[in-house]
N, C-alpha and C positions, 0 to 999 in steps of 0.2 A: 198905264202905271204899272203894274207887274213888272212889263220888260224896261220900264225905266229906272223903276224905283227897286224894283227886288221883291219876291213873294211877301217875305214878312213885315217889309217895313208900306206896302202895298195894305195889307190887314192889318196893321196897327191904324193905320191914316183911317180904314173905315170903321173901324172900334174907337177911335178917339171924336169922329167927327160928330157924331151925337144925332144925325138928323137921321128918319125914316129911312129913305132908301139907301143910306150907307149899311145901316144898322144890318137891314133886310140883306143886301149885296155879301156883308161877311156873313152871315147864319147861310146863306144859300151855297156858297165856297166850302164855307166850313163842314156843311153836312155831306154835302157832295164828293169832298175830300176825303173826310173821316168813316162817312156812311152811318154812321149814326144820328138818331133828332139830339142831341146833348150835347155833339161836339163844339169841341174850341180847339181850330186851329194855331192862331198864334203860341200859344204854350207849347204844343206839339213842336210846331215848325224850330225853336229856339232848342231843342231837345237832340233836331234828328244832324244823323251824320250830312255831309255833302252834297255823295251822290243820291241818296233820299230827296233831298233840299230841291235839288235838280228836277228829280221825274217827278214831284209835288206842283213845280214850279211849269211844267211842260204840261200838267195833268190841268192848273186852275187858268193857266192861259187857253185851253182850249177848250175849257167850260165857260169861261168867259165868252169868249165867243158865239159858241153855241146860245149861250142864255140869249147875248144883244141879241141874233136873229132871230129869237122866238118872239123875244119882246117887239120887236118891228114885224113878226110876221103875226103879229095879234093886235097889233096896232095899238099898242101899249102906250102912246104917249112917243117922244119924241125919246131915243137909245142916247141922246151926244151926252147925256149926265153921266153915261157910263163911260165916257172918256176921261172926264174931268176931274 
């Protein structure tokens, strides 16, 4: 989703969706990107310059891939929902 729609749009989708797994993914990515427990990534993204936004996008994609492989390794159900 990040590669297709962009980081801010994907994070907005996760916030708006309202399902527990969407909220959890938003929280995990926000915490990783902002390195603090109460991080709110979406408002931060909207205020950043394009270079910082591109770096955060690259980092979010790398983290999401790692998180997906971690979940698959732990056999926590199907990781297919991550792509949807």
